[in-house]
BALOBA-1460 file (C-alpha; in Angstrom, 3 decimals):
// residues 205
<rec num="1" residu="m" x="-14.600" y="25.754" z="4.917"/>
<rec num="2" residu="t" x="-11.071" y="24.960" z="6.015"/>
<rec num="3" residu="q" x="-9.054" y="27.535" z="7.863"/>
<rec num="4" residu="c" x="-5.364" y="27.396" z="8.669"/>
<rec num="5" residu="r" x="-3.790" y="29.795" z="11.132"/>
<rec num="6" residu="d" x="-0.662" y="30.175" z="13.196"/>
<rec num="7" residu="w" x="-0.469" y="31.029" z="16.892"/>
<rec num="8" residu="t" x="-0.507" y="34.775" z="16.213"/>
<rec num="9" residu="g" x="-4.093" y="34.482" z="15.008"/>
<rec num="10" residu="a" x="-3.354" y="35.488" z="11.408"/>
<rec num="11" residu="a" x="-5.659" y="33.412" z="9.206"/>
<rec num="12" residu="l" x="-4.998" y="31.789" z="5.874"/>
<rec num="13" residu="f" x="-8.148" y="30.613" z="4.110"/>
<rec num="14" residu="v" x="-7.790" y="27.320" z="2.259"/>
<rec num="15" residu="s" x="-10.313" y="26.161" z="-0.349"/>
<rec num="16" residu="a" x="-12.835" y="23.619" z="0.888"/>
<rec num="17" residu="g" x="-11.918" y="21.300" z="-1.971"/>
<rec num="18" residu="a" x="-14.117" y="18.987" z="-4.016"/>
<rec num="19" residu="t" x="-17.041" y="17.300" z="-2.278"/>
<rec num="20" residu="l" x="-18.833" y="14.194" z="-3.539"/>
<rec num="21" residu="a" x="-22.025" y="12.745" z="-2.088"/>
<rec num="22" residu="s" x="-23.810" y="9.521" z="-2.942"/>
<rec num="23" residu="g" x="-26.380" y="7.878" z="-0.721"/>
<rec num="24" residu="g" x="-25.354" y="8.824" z="2.795"/>
<rec num="25" residu="i" x="-21.593" y="9.256" z="2.325"/>
<rec num="26" residu="v" x="-20.242" y="12.781" z="1.944"/>
<rec num="27" residu="y" x="-16.588" y="12.797" z="0.852"/>
<rec num="28" residu="t" x="-14.321" y="15.844" z="0.687"/>
<rec num="29" residu="d" x="-10.945" y="15.842" z="-1.030"/>
<rec num="30" residu="i" x="-9.300" y="19.015" z="0.226"/>
<rec num="31" residu="p" x="-6.101" y="20.486" z="-1.171"/>
<rec num="32" residu="d" x="-3.581" y="18.831" z="1.142"/>
<rec num="33" residu="i" x="-3.082" y="20.871" z="4.303"/>
<rec num="34" residu="t" x="0.424" y="20.623" z="5.754"/>
<rec num="35" residu="l" x="0.956" y="22.038" z="9.235"/>
<rec num="36" residu="l" x="4.409" y="22.877" z="10.514"/>
<rec num="37" residu="e" x="5.273" y="23.520" z="14.155"/>
<rec num="38" residu="g" x="2.917" y="25.962" z="15.847"/>
<rec num="39" residu="e" x="0.223" y="25.919" z="13.151"/>
<rec num="40" residu="v" x="-3.485" y="25.164" z="13.459"/>
<rec num="41" residu="a" x="-6.179" y="24.060" z="10.994"/>
<rec num="42" residu="d" x="-9.907" y="24.390" z="11.653"/>
<rec num="43" residu="l" x="-11.996" y="21.950" z="9.599"/>
<rec num="44" residu="d" x="-15.652" y="22.374" z="8.721"/>
<rec num="45" residu="v" x="-16.288" y="18.699" z="7.974"/>
<rec num="46" residu="d" x="-20.036" y="18.811" z="7.326"/>
<rec num="47" residu="g" x="-20.102" y="22.120" z="5.444"/>
<rec num="48" residu="d" x="-22.444" y="23.938" z="7.803"/>
<rec num="49" residu="g" x="-20.097" y="26.893" z="8.296"/>
<rec num="50" residu="g" x="-18.918" y="25.866" z="11.769"/>
<rec num="51" residu="v" x="-15.668" y="24.316" z="12.949"/>
<rec num="52" residu="d" x="-16.007" y="20.592" z="13.684"/>
<rec num="53" residu="i" x="-12.394" y="19.508" z="14.127"/>
<rec num="54" residu="t" x="-9.210" y="21.401" z="14.971"/>
<rec num="55" residu="m" x="-5.731" y="20.041" z="14.233"/>
<rec num="56" residu="q" x="-2.677" y="21.665" z="15.786"/>
<rec num="57" residu="t" x="1.057" y="21.089" z="15.920"/>
<rec num="58" residu="y" x="3.731" y="22.078" z="18.400"/>
<rec num="59" residu="v" x="7.431" y="21.333" z="18.926"/>
<rec num="60" residu="g" x="7.674" y="17.566" z="18.562"/>
<rec num="61" residu="g" x="4.018" y="16.652" z="18.328"/>
<rec num="62" residu="s" x="0.489" y="17.189" z="17.057"/>
<rec num="63" residu="e" x="-3.068" y="16.914" z="18.358"/>
<rec num="64" residu="i" x="-6.682" y="16.738" z="17.195"/>
<rec num="65" residu="y" x="-9.680" y="18.309" z="18.931"/>
<rec num="66" residu="g" x="-13.395" y="17.694" z="18.476"/>
<rec num="67" residu="r" x="-15.362" y="20.942" z="18.553"/>
<rec num="68" residu="f" x="-19.001" y="21.577" z="19.450"/>
<rec num="69" residu="g" x="-19.704" y="17.991" z="20.440"/>
<rec num="70" residu="a" x="-17.495" y="16.228" z="17.883"/>
<rec num="71" residu="e" x="-15.403" y="13.364" z="19.250"/>
<rec num="72" residu="i" x="-12.367" y="11.311" z="18.207"/>
<rec num="73" residu="y" x="-11.936" y="7.569" z="18.766"/>
<rec num="74" residu="c" x="-8.943" y="7.251" z="21.103"/>
<rec num="75" residu="d" x="-7.045" y="4.870" z="23.304"/>
<rec num="76" residu="s" x="-6.702" y="5.604" z="27.010"/>
<rec num="77" residu="y" x="-3.606" y="7.769" z="26.430"/>
<rec num="78" residu="p" x="-5.693" y="9.573" z="25.009"/>
<rec num="79" residu="a" x="-4.281" y="9.275" z="21.500"/>
<rec num="80" residu="a" x="-6.182" y="9.030" z="18.234"/>
<rec num="81" residu="a" x="-6.606" y="5.359" z="17.380"/>
<rec num="82" residu="i" x="-5.313" y="4.058" z="14.051"/>
<rec num="83" residu="i" x="-8.196" y="2.554" z="12.070"/>
<rec num="84" residu="e" x="-7.454" y="-0.087" z="9.447"/>
<rec num="85" residu="s" x="-8.682" y="0.553" z="5.916"/>
<rec num="86" residu="g" x="-12.153" y="-0.942" z="5.417"/>
<rec num="87" residu="s" x="-12.917" y="-1.255" z="9.131"/>
<rec num="88" residu="p" x="-16.416" y="-0.164" z="10.210"/>
<rec num="89" residu="i" x="-16.670" y="3.092" z="12.141"/>
<rec num="90" residu="g" x="-19.859" y="3.365" z="14.166"/>
<rec num="91" residu="s" x="-21.502" y="2.415" z="17.437"/>
<rec num="92" residu="s" x="-19.871" y="-1.037" z="17.226"/>
<rec num="93" residu="l" x="-16.432" y="0.567" z="17.557"/>
<rec num="94" residu="s" x="-15.870" y="-0.137" z="21.236"/>
<rec num="95" residu="d" x="-12.605" y="-1.972" z="21.857"/>
<rec num="96" residu="p" x="-11.535" y="-2.493" z="25.499"/>
<rec num="97" residu="g" x="-9.462" y="0.446" z="26.683"/>
<rec num="98" residu="f" x="-10.675" y="2.736" z="23.882"/>
<rec num="99" residu="l" x="-13.212" y="5.544" z="24.065"/>
<rec num="100" residu="w" x="-14.754" y="8.458" z="22.190"/>
<rec num="101" residu="f" x="-13.169" y="11.672" z="23.430"/>
<rec num="102" residu="n" x="-12.968" y="15.325" z="22.379"/>
<rec num="103" residu="f" x="-9.168" y="15.293" z="22.252"/>
<rec num="104" residu="g" x="-6.460" y="12.950" z="21.009"/>
<rec num="105" residu="a" x="-2.707" y="13.088" z="20.505"/>
<rec num="106" residu="i" x="-1.401" y="12.161" z="17.056"/>
<rec num="107" residu="d" x="2.333" y="12.448" z="17.687"/>
<rec num="108" residu="a" x="3.298" y="13.280" z="21.245"/>
<rec num="109" residu="n" x="5.633" y="12.797" z="24.169"/>
<rec num="110" residu="f" x="3.756" y="13.305" z="27.402"/>
<rec num="111" residu="g" x="1.797" y="11.423" z="30.025"/>
<rec num="112" residu="k" x="2.470" y="7.695" z="29.672"/>
<rec num="113" residu="g" x="5.182" y="8.094" z="27.055"/>
<rec num="114" residu="t" x="5.641" y="8.592" z="23.342"/>
<rec num="115" residu="y" x="2.915" y="8.059" z="20.762"/>
<rec num="116" residu="d" x="4.056" y="7.974" z="17.137"/>
<rec num="117" residu="w" x="1.582" y="8.264" z="14.247"/>
<rec num="118" residu="p" x="2.660" y="6.506" z="11.003"/>
<rec num="119" residu="d" x="4.738" y="8.739" z="8.740"/>
<rec num="120" residu="h" x="3.100" y="7.127" z="5.696"/>
<rec num="121" residu="g" x="-0.406" y="8.034" z="6.857"/>
<rec num="122" residu="a" x="-3.360" y="6.304" z="8.495"/>
<rec num="123" residu="y" x="-7.085" y="6.678" z="9.129"/>
<rec num="124" residu="l" x="-8.595" y="8.066" z="12.298"/>
<rec num="125" residu="a" x="-12.265" y="7.943" z="13.294"/>
<rec num="126" residu="f" x="-14.484" y="10.823" z="14.352"/>
<rec num="127" residu="r" x="-18.153" y="11.381" z="15.059"/>
<rec num="128" residu="l" x="-20.201" y="14.559" z="14.782"/>
<rec num="129" residu="d" x="-22.920" y="15.538" z="17.231"/>
<rec num="130" residu="a" x="-26.369" y="15.282" z="15.646"/>
<rec num="131" residu="g" x="-28.567" y="16.074" z="18.631"/>
<rec num="132" residu="d" x="-29.431" y="12.746" z="20.223"/>
<rec num="133" residu="d" x="-27.583" y="10.929" z="17.438"/>
<rec num="134" residu="w" x="-24.121" y="10.699" z="15.858"/>
<rec num="135" residu="r" x="-22.744" y="10.941" z="12.342"/>
<rec num="136" residu="y" x="-19.613" y="8.842" z="11.926"/>
<rec num="137" residu="g" x="-16.643" y="9.596" z="9.692"/>
<rec num="138" residu="w" x="-12.987" y="9.031" z="8.852"/>
<rec num="139" residu="m" x="-10.006" y="11.251" z="8.131"/>
<rec num="140" residu="f" x="-6.681" y="10.322" z="6.506"/>
<rec num="141" residu="v" x="-3.625" y="12.077" z="7.919"/>
<rec num="142" residu="a" x="0.139" y="11.570" z="7.858"/>
<rec num="143" residu="s" x="2.601" y="12.911" z="10.391"/>
<rec num="144" residu="t" x="6.373" y="13.168" z="10.528"/>
<rec num="145" residu="i" x="6.410" y="15.585" z="13.444"/>
<rec num="146" residu="n" x="7.273" y="13.720" z="16.631"/>
<rec num="147" residu="p" x="9.699" y="13.933" z="19.567"/>
<rec num="148" residu="s" x="12.518" y="12.431" z="17.486"/>
<rec num="149" residu="n" x="11.749" y="14.643" z="14.467"/>
<rec num="150" residu="p" x="10.604" y="18.060" z="15.743"/>
<rec num="151" residu="g" x="11.111" y="19.610" z="12.316"/>
<rec num="152" residu="g" x="8.445" y="17.424" z="10.711"/>
<rec num="153" residu="a" x="4.898" y="18.182" z="9.635"/>
<rec num="154" residu="l" x="1.302" y="16.985" z="9.835"/>
<rec num="155" residu="t" x="-0.599" y="16.564" z="6.552"/>
<rec num="156" residu="i" x="-4.379" y="16.263" z="6.228"/>
<rec num="157" residu="f" x="-5.402" y="14.596" z="2.954"/>
<rec num="158" residu="d" x="-9.174" y="14.010" z="2.919"/>
<rec num="159" residu="f" x="-12.177" y="12.951" z="4.965"/>
<rec num="160" residu="a" x="-15.713" y="11.597" z="4.703"/>
<rec num="161" residu="f" x="-18.723" y="11.076" z="6.923"/>
<rec num="162" residu="e" x="-21.997" y="9.171" z="6.804"/>
<rec num="163" residu="s" x="-24.779" y="11.759" z="6.725"/>
<rec num="164" residu="t" x="-27.419" y="9.285" z="7.939"/>
<rec num="165" residu="p" x="-27.411" y="9.497" z="11.748"/>
<rec num="166" residu="n" x="-26.075" y="6.427" z="13.587"/>
<rec num="167" residu="e" x="-25.116" y="4.627" z="10.362"/>
<rec num="168" residu="s" x="-21.620" y="3.132" z="10.198"/>
<rec num="169" residu="i" x="-19.050" y="4.061" z="7.550"/>
<rec num="170" residu="l" x="-16.036" y="2.033" z="6.449"/>
<rec num="171" residu="a" x="-12.634" y="3.660" z="6.865"/>
<rec num="172" residu="g" x="-11.688" y="4.967" z="3.432"/>
<rec num="173" residu="a" x="-15.183" y="4.602" z="1.952"/>
<rec num="174" residu="v" x="-16.086" y="7.154" z="-0.724"/>
<rec num="175" residu="p" x="-19.255" y="7.586" z="-2.819"/>
<rec num="176" residu="a" x="-19.506" y="5.265" z="-5.796"/>
<rec num="177" residu="p" x="-18.450" y="7.394" z="-8.798"/>
<rec num="178" residu="g" x="-21.425" y="8.087" z="-11.030"/>
<rec num="179" residu="t" x="-19.713" y="10.381" z="-13.496"/>
<rec num="180" residu="l" x="-16.391" y="10.617" z="-15.267"/>
<rec num="181" residu="g" x="-15.646" y="13.736" z="-13.257"/>
<rec num="182" residu="a" x="-16.185" y="11.913" z="-9.981"/>
<rec num="183" residu="l" x="-14.006" y="9.055" z="-11.167"/>
<rec num="184" residu="a" x="-11.253" y="11.448" z="-12.190"/>
<rec num="185" residu="l" x="-11.369" y="13.206" z="-8.835"/>
<rec num="186" residu="g" x="-11.013" y="9.931" z="-6.989"/>
<rec num="187" residu="a" x="-8.103" y="8.867" z="-9.174"/>
<rec num="188" residu="a" x="-6.360" y="12.204" z="-8.636"/>
<rec num="189" residu="a" x="-6.735" y="11.909" z="-4.878"/>
<rec num="190" residu="l" x="-5.253" y="8.418" z="-4.887"/>
<rec num="191" residu="a" x="-2.362" y="9.457" z="-7.124"/>
<rec num="192" residu="r" x="-1.483" y="12.427" z="-4.945"/>
<rec num="193" residu="r" x="-1.688" y="10.383" z="-1.774"/>
<rec num="194" residu="g" x="0.338" y="7.556" z="-3.289"/>
<rec num="195" residu="q" x="3.203" y="9.910" z="-4.080"/>
<rec num="196" residu="r" x="3.567" y="10.727" z="-0.410"/>
<rec num="197" residu="m" x="3.255" y="7.266" z="1.116"/>
<rec num="198" residu="h" x="5.703" y="4.444" z="1.495"/>
<rec num="199" residu="p" x="5.006" y="1.987" z="-1.357"/>
<rec num="200" residu="q" x="4.898" y="-0.974" z="1.028"/>
<rec num="201" residu="k" x="3.338" y="0.522" z="4.132"/>
<rec num="202" residu="g" x="0.844" y="2.937" z="2.611"/>
<rec num="203" residu="v" x="-2.859" y="2.459" z="3.216"/>
<rec num="204" residu="y" x="-4.650" y="2.441" z="-0.118"/>
<rec num="205" residu="r" x="-8.341" y="2.255" z="-0.896"/>
């Protein structure tokens, strides 16, 4: 379930989208969610009916929150770290000065200065609480809302997680298509994403 709401609390339900699973990877291609200033999206990443991640925007910035034990891989700002396509996301993700945290800026202007997420989109890493274990995942988002462009927006494209506890997942990894329908869905997701990304700077699977 994906829910989008504004600050008044009025809710707009958005379809959960198409989900593919193969082996341990569970991939969800949601209808693109675009948040303007003052809007919030609650994401049920693992499909259990609860909110795992909340994305919100404000004047000149945007943020991501881990809910009910979920965490985001961040730098010390804290700001959501940009993960390169194909990079492993798991317990080995432990760069100096980075940490798993329940909050991260995406575009912002506070604390140490300005943090600007790529307009063309990038991967971020998250992990879901699984008792004494973790389930690792990625999300692809693009943002044009920042201190120099307060009229911009944050767009959430898709996400995936590894359902096997403590197993790593590669940023951008999706289940191997076993049917024509799965292949078509993957192609549609890439085509839609490609239309919105810079042809030179875009991150493609």
